[in-house]
C-alpha positions as CSV (number, residue, x, y, z in Angstrom):
1,M,-48.7,38.3,14.3
2,A,-48.7,40.2,10.5
3,D,-51.6,40.7,9.0
4,P,-53.4,38.0,6.7
5,G,-54.3,40.5,4.4
6,E,-50.5,41.5,4.1
7,S,-49.4,37.6,4.0
8,S,-51.7,37.0,0.9
9,K,-51.1,40.2,-0.9
10,A,-47.8,39.2,-0.5
11,T,-48.2,35.9,-1.9
12,R,-50.4,37.5,-4.9
13,A,-47.4,39.4,-5.4
14,G,-44.9,36.5,-5.4
15,Q,-47.2,34.5,-7.6
16,R,-47.2,37.5,-10.4
17,V,-43.8,37.6,-10.2
18,A,-43.3,33.9,-10.7
19,G,-45.5,34.0,-13.5
20,A,-43.9,36.6,-15.4
21,V,-40.5,34.6,-14.8
22,K,-42.2,31.5,-16.3
23,Q,-43.6,33.5,-19.3
24,A,-40.5,35.3,-19.7
25,A,-38.6,32.2,-19.4
26,G,-40.9,30.5,-21.7
27,A,-40.8,33.1,-24.2
28,I,-36.9,33.0,-24.3
29,T,-36.8,29.0,-24.5
30,D,-39.4,29.4,-27.0
31,N,-41.2,27.1,-24.6
32,Q,-44.8,27.6,-25.3
33,D,-46.2,25.3,-22.5
34,L,-44.3,27.2,-19.8
35,R,-45.1,30.5,-21.3
36,A,-48.7,29.7,-20.9
37,E,-48.1,28.8,-17.0
38,G,-46.6,31.8,-16.5
39,E,-49.5,33.8,-18.1
40,L,-52.0,31.6,-16.6
41,Q,-50.3,32.1,-13.0
42,Q,-50.3,35.7,-13.7
43,E,-53.8,36.0,-14.3
44,K,-54.4,33.6,-11.3
45,A,-53.0,36.1,-9.2
46,D,-55.1,38.9,-10.9
47,A,-58.0,36.9,-10.3
48,A,-57.0,36.5,-6.4
49,K,-56.3,40.0,-6.5
50,Q,-59.6,40.8,-8.4
51,A,-61.6,38.7,-5.9
52,K,-59.8,39.7,-2.7
53,R,-61.2,43.3,-4.0
54,A,-64.8,41.9,-4.4
55,D,-64.4,40.5,-1.2
56,E,-63.7,44.0,0.4
57,F,-66.6,45.7,-1.8
58,A,-68.9,43.0,-0.5
59,Q,-67.6,43.6,3.0
60,Q,-68.0,47.4,2.8
61,K,-71.6,46.8,1.4
62,R,-72.4,44.7,4.2
63,E,-71.5,46.9,7.0
64,E,-72.7,49.8,4.7
65,A,-76.2,47.8,5.2
66,E,-76.0,46.8,8.3
67,A,-75.5,50.6,9.6
68,R,-78.4,51.4,7.5
69,A,-80.9,48.6,9.1
70,Q,-79.4,50.0,12.2
71,E,-80.2,53.6,11.4
72,E,-83.7,52.3,10.4
73,E,-83.9,50.4,13.8
74,L,-82.8,53.5,15.7
75,A,-85.6,55.6,13.6
76,V,-88.2,53.0,14.2
77,E,-87.2,52.9,18.1
78,R,-87.2,56.8,17.8
79,E,-90.8,56.8,16.7
80,R,-92.1,54.0,18.9
81,L,-90.5,56.2,21.9
82,A,-92.6,59.3,20.7
83,A,-95.9,57.5,20.1
84,Q,-95.4,56.2,23.7
85,D,-94.8,59.6,24.8
86,A,-97.5,60.9,23.1
87,T,-99.6,58.2,24.7
88,A,-98.5,58.9,27.8
89,A,-99.0,62.7,27.3
90,R,-102.9,62.2,25.8
91,E,-103.4,60.0,28.6
92,E,-102.1,62.4,31.3
93,R,-104.4,65.3,29.7
94,A,-106.9,63.1,29.8
95,E,-106.6,61.9,33.8
96,R,-105.8,65.8,34.5
97,D,-109.4,66.6,32.6
98,R,-111.1,63.7,34.2
99,R,-110.0,65.2,37.7
100,A,-111.1,68.4,36.4
101,E,-114.6,67.4,35.5
102,E,-114.9,65.7,39.1
103,Q,-114.0,68.4,41.0
104,Q,-116.2,70.9,38.8
105,A,-119.2,68.1,39.1
106,A,-118.4,68.1,43.0
107,H,-118.2,71.8,43.1
108,D,-121.5,72.0,41.0
109,T,-123.2,69.4,43.4
110,A,-122.1,71.3,46.4
111,Q,-123.4,74.5,45.0
112,R,-126.7,72.7,43.9
113,K,-126.9,71.3,47.5
114,Q,-126.3,74.6,49.2
115,A,-129.0,76.3,47.1
116,T,-131.6,73.7,47.8
117,E,-130.7,74.1,51.4
118,Q,-131.1,77.9,51.1
119,V,-134.5,77.2,49.3
120,A,-135.7,75.1,52.0
121,Q,-134.5,77.3,55.0
122,A,-136.5,80.3,53.0
123,R,-139.6,78.0,52.7
124,E,-139.3,77.1,56.5
125,Q,-139.3,80.4,57.2
126,E,-141.7,81.4,55.3
127,L,-144.0,78.6,56.5
128,R,-143.1,80.0,60.0
129,R,-144.3,83.6,59.4
130,D,-147.4,82.4,57.4
131,E,-148.2,80.1,60.4
132,A,-147.7,83.3,62.9
133,D,-149.8,85.0,60.7
134,A,-152.7,82.7,61.0
135,V,-151.9,82.4,64.9
136,R,-152.4,86.0,65.1
137,E,-155.7,86.1,62.3
138,R,-157.1,83.2,64.2
139,A,-156.5,85.4,67.6
140,A,-158.0,88.6,65.9
141,A,-161.0,86.3,64.7
142,E,-161.3,85.1,68.0
143,G,-161.6,88.4,69.5
144,R,-163.7,89.8,66.8
145,A,-166.0,86.8,67.6
146,Q,-165.9,87.5,71.3
147,D,-166.8,91.2,70.7
148,E,-170.0,90.0,68.4
149,E,-171.0,87.5,71.2
150,V,-170.2,90.6,73.6
151,R,-172.5,92.9,71.4
152,A,-174.9,90.1,70.6
153,E,-175.7,89.3,74.2
154,Q,-175.9,93.0,74.7
155,A,-178.2,93.5,71.9
156,R,-180.6,90.4,73.4
157,R,-180.5,92.2,76.8
158,E,-181.6,95.6,75.1
159,A,-184.1,93.5,72.9
160,R,-185.4,91.9,76.6
161,T,-185.5,95.3,78.3
162,I,-187.6,96.7,75.4
163,E,-190.1,93.9,75.4
164,N,-190.5,94.0,79.0
165,V,-190.8,97.8,79.0
166,E,-193.4,96.9,76.0
167,E,-195.0,94.3,78.0
168,S,-195.0,96.3,81.1
């Protein structure tokens, strides 16, 4: 099938030629109406040609505008995707930081618990030592008290013996 643009181009060229022929015939025959009709037909062909050019120019501008709009849409989409990527990266960093903080908190808690247990064990050992010392001191005190009681009993016996000797 022939290109529609080519057939209208041929039609315009035919109208222009026909207009030129009418204009020439009107000039030769001194027929002003025929001459004016020829000029009008040529102007009509020129106007159709200009209209075609204007349509082509307008189509080109529409295509350029569509291309710019697509470029802008792509730019906006790229920016949106970049923003999504940045948001995802921030969220990932925040999640990593949160996990690290949780791990650090768990580690700190474990260390504090261990330290508390060590302090409790040390206190318990100290209490056992103090208790053992107290038992030894009590035993020593009881031993000293028995020694004192034995001496006191000896002193009482000696005193009775001296009293008996003095009374006798």
